[in-house]
NUTILUM-324628 format. One line per 3 residues: their letters; for each residue x, z, y of N, C-alpha, C, O. Coordinates in Angstrom, 2 decimals, m for minus. Example, Ala and Ser with C-alpha at 12.3 -4.5 7.8 and 13.67 -1.06 7.14 Angstrom:
2
AS	13.19 7.80 m5.69 12.30 7.80 m4.50 13.20 7.80 m3.30 14.24 8.46 m3.32 ~ 12.85 7.08 m2.25 13.67 7.14 m1.06 12.90 7.87 0.03 13.41 8.04 1.14 $
This chain:
70
XXX	84.96 3.20 m42.78 84.70 1.86 m42.10 83.45 1.88 m41.60 82.54 2.43 m42.22 ~ 83.26 1.26 m40.41 82.06 1.07 m39.84 81.30 2.18 m38.98 80.14 2.10 m38.57 ~ 82.23 3.26 m38.79 81.58 4.32 m38.08 81.97 4.15 m36.52 83.10 3.86 m36.13 $
XXX	80.92 4.36 m35.75 80.96 4.14 m34.46 81.05 5.40 m33.46 81.89 5.62 m32.59 ~ 79.95 6.17 m33.86 80.16 7.56 m32.91 79.26 8.74 m33.66 78.45 8.53 m34.56 ~ 79.55 9.90 m33.13 79.03 11.11 m33.62 78.61 11.96 m32.48 79.38 12.13 m31.54 $
XXX	77.46 12.50 m32.49 76.96 13.65 m31.54 76.38 14.76 m32.06 75.48 14.57 m32.88 ~ 76.70 15.93 m31.78 75.86 17.14 m32.18 74.93 17.52 m31.17 75.36 17.97 m30.11 ~ 73.71 17.40 m31.38 72.63 17.74 m30.16 72.13 19.25 m30.44 71.57 19.58 m31.49 $
XXX	72.38 20.03 m29.49 71.87 21.41 m29.40 70.62 21.41 m28.48 70.66 20.91 m27.36 ~ 69.54 21.96 m29.00 68.38 22.05 m28.22 68.47 23.08 m26.94 69.05 24.16 m27.01 ~ 67.86 22.63 m25.87 67.75 23.67 m24.86 66.57 24.62 m24.59 66.59 25.65 m23.91 $
XXX	65.57 24.10 m25.26 64.21 25.07 m25.41 63.30 24.39 m26.36 63.28 23.18 m26.59 ~ 62.49 25.37 m26.91 61.40 24.88 m27.71 61.76 24.49 m29.19 60.88 24.12 m29.98 ~ 63.16 24.60 m29.56 63.58 24.07 m30.84 64.73 24.85 m31.14 65.43 25.24 m30.21 $
XXX	65.05 25.18 m32.53 66.34 26.05 m32.83 67.11 25.13 m33.78 68.21 25.49 m34.18 ~ 66.62 24.09 m34.11 67.63 23.15 m34.82 68.48 22.36 m34.09 68.13 21.78 m33.06 ~ 69.76 22.30 m34.66 70.69 21.18 m34.03 70.52 19.83 m34.96 70.38 19.77 m36.18 $
XXX	70.58 18.89 m34.08 70.42 17.48 m34.68 71.87 16.68 m34.70 72.60 16.68 m33.71 ~ 72.14 16.13 m35.71 73.35 15.40 m35.84 73.08 13.86 m35.63 72.23 13.35 m36.36 ~ 73.63 13.18 m34.85 73.35 11.79 m34.55 74.53 10.94 m34.80 75.52 11.13 m34.09 $
XXX	74.54 10.07 m35.67 75.60 9.19 m35.96 75.19 7.79 m35.83 74.07 7.37 m36.12 ~ 76.30 6.97 m35.29 75.84 5.57 m35.12 76.88 4.74 m36.20 78.04 5.13 m36.38 ~ 76.39 3.73 m36.77 77.24 2.99 m37.59 77.11 1.29 m37.30 76.21 0.88 m36.56 $
XXX	77.85 0.58 m37.79 77.96 m0.79 m37.38 76.89 m1.32 m38.10 76.23 m2.19 m37.52 ~ 76.50 m0.95 m39.42 75.35 m1.46 m40.13 74.84 m0.55 m40.86 75.34 0.57 m40.80 ~ 73.74 m0.78 m41.72 73.21 m0.05 m42.85 74.28 0.07 m43.83 74.61 1.15 m44.33 $
XXX	74.80 m0.98 m44.07 75.76 m1.08 m45.35 76.85 0.03 m45.07 77.12 0.88 m45.92 ~ 77.42 m0.02 m43.94 78.48 0.98 m43.70 78.01 2.46 m43.86 78.60 3.42 m44.37 ~ 76.96 2.38 m43.36 76.24 3.99 m43.58 76.11 4.29 m45.14 76.53 5.35 m45.60 $
XXX	75.57 3.44 m45.82 75.44 3.57 m47.14 76.70 3.76 m47.93 76.73 4.50 m48.91 ~ 77.82 3.04 m47.47 79.00 3.24 m47.96 79.73 4.67 m47.95 80.40 5.21 m48.83 ~ 79.35 5.13 m46.51 79.77 6.57 m46.38 79.05 7.45 m47.13 79.72 8.30 m47.72 $
XXX	77.90 7.46 m47.26 76.93 8.36 m48.07 77.34 8.48 m49.40 77.26 9.57 m49.98 ~ 77.82 7.39 m49.99 78.35 7.08 m51.35 79.68 7.48 m51.58 80.13 7.31 m52.71 ~ 80.51 8.04 m50.60 81.88 8.09 m50.59 82.30 9.45 m51.04 81.53 10.41 m50.95 $
XXX	83.67 9.55 m51.59 84.09 10.81 m52.13 84.01 11.77 m50.69 83.63 12.93 m50.86 ~ 84.26 11.43 m49.59 84.49 12.12 m48.40 83.29 12.78 m47.97 83.32 13.89 m47.43 ~ 82.16 12.07 m48.21 80.70 12.56 m48.03 80.66 13.77 m49.00 80.49 14.93 m48.62 $
XXX	80.82 13.40 m50.22 80.53 14.53 m51.10 81.32 15.60 m51.05 80.81 16.66 m51.42 ~ 82.42 15.63 m50.69 83.43 16.72 m50.50 82.95 17.48 m49.37 82.89 18.71 m49.50 ~ 82.55 16.88 m48.13 82.02 17.52 m47.15 80.81 18.35 m47.26 80.76 19.47 m46.75 $
XXX	79.87 17.85 m47.91 78.53 18.27 m48.09 78.58 19.29 m49.06 77.76 20.20 m49.06 ~ 79.66 19.18 m50.05 79.77 20.31 m51.07 80.24 21.54 m50.37 79.82 22.65 m50.71 ~ 81.06 21.40 m49.45 81.65 22.61 m48.77 80.44 23.07 m47.75 80.37 24.28 m47.57 $
XXX	79.71 22.43 m47.23 78.62 22.90 m46.45 77.61 23.74 m47.35 77.05 24.74 m46.90 ~ 77.40 23.27 m48.65 76.30 23.93 m49.34 77.10 25.26 m49.70 76.45 26.30 m49.73 ~ 78.34 25.30 m49.96 79.17 26.77 m50.29 78.95 27.67 m48.91 78.73 28.88 m49.01 $
XXX	79.02 27.09 m47.73 78.78 27.94 m46.67 77.47 28.10 m46.02 77.20 28.41 m44.86 ~ 76.61 27.77 m47.19 74.96 27.97 m46.43 74.79 29.36 m45.80 75.20 30.43 m46.25 ~ 74.11 29.12 m44.68 73.99 30.52 m43.91 74.87 30.45 m42.61 74.54 30.91 m41.52 $
XXX	76.02 29.80 m42.89 76.82 29.80 m41.78 76.99 28.36 m41.09 77.45 28.23 m39.96 ~ 76.53 27.23 m41.93 76.72 26.01 m41.50 75.44 25.24 m41.40 75.11 24.77 m40.31 ~ 74.63 25.08 m42.54 73.46 24.30 m42.64 72.49 25.08 m43.57 72.89 25.83 m44.46 $
XXX	71.20 24.87 m43.30 70.22 25.39 m44.27 69.58 24.09 m44.86 68.66 24.34 m45.65 ~ 69.80 22.99 m44.70 69.36 21.94 m45.32 69.44 20.76 m44.49 70.00 20.81 m43.40 ~ 68.94 19.76 m44.91 69.06 18.42 m43.89 67.89 17.26 m44.28 67.55 17.09 m45.45 $
XXX	67.48 16.70 m43.47 66.49 15.68 m43.60 66.91 14.35 m43.04 67.36 14.48 m41.90 ~ 66.90 13.19 m43.45 67.40 12.07 m42.75 66.13 11.51 m41.84 65.02 11.40 m42.36 ~ 66.32 11.23 m40.68 65.34 10.58 m39.80 65.83 9.34 m39.34 66.97 9.30 m38.88 $
XXX	65.10 8.25 m39.41 65.34 7.00 m38.98 64.71 6.43 m37.87 63.48 6.44 m37.79 ~ 65.46 5.88 m36.93 64.84 5.40 m35.75 65.13 4.05 m35.56 66.20 3.66 m36.03 ~ 64.38 3.21 m34.95 64.91 1.90 m34.37 65.10 2.04 m32.76 64.57 2.93 m32.10 $
XXX	65.82 1.17 m32.30 66.09 1.30 m30.66 64.96 0.61 m30.04 64.65 m0.55 m30.32 ~ 64.38 1.32 m29.20 63.20 0.68 m28.53 63.81 0.29 m27.03 63.24 m0.58 m26.36 ~ 64.69 0.79 m26.67 65.27 0.33 m25.42 66.69 1.01 m25.14 66.85 2.22 m25.29 $
XXX	67.60 0.23 m24.76 68.97 0.59 m24.47 69.57 0.26 m23.48 69.51 m0.93 m23.21 ~ 70.34 1.13 m22.61 70.92 0.72 m21.34 72.44 1.25 m21.35 72.73 2.42 m21.58 ~ 73.33 0.27 m21.09 74.57 0.66 m20.85 75.13 0.24 m19.41 74.65 m0.64 m18.69 $
X	76.28 1.06 m19.12 76.78 0.83 m17.87 77.53 m0.40 m17.67 78.01 m0.67 m16.57 $
C-alpha cells in the first residue's frame, strides 16, 4: 500500500554505483513497507546473493525543490 513508483538508476560516467529511487504516497507508507515481511524476505535474499546483487545500502533522503509534470 502507498507505493507509487520505482526506478533503477545506472550511472553513465564518474560513478559505478547504481541507485534505487522509489516514491511513496507518504513516509508512513514507506515505513510500513520497511517493516513488512516482504521487505525482510527480499533483503535477506539480497544478503545471501552478496557479490551478485548488492554490497550494502544507505538511505538518502531528499526533499523536492522543484517538480515539473507534462
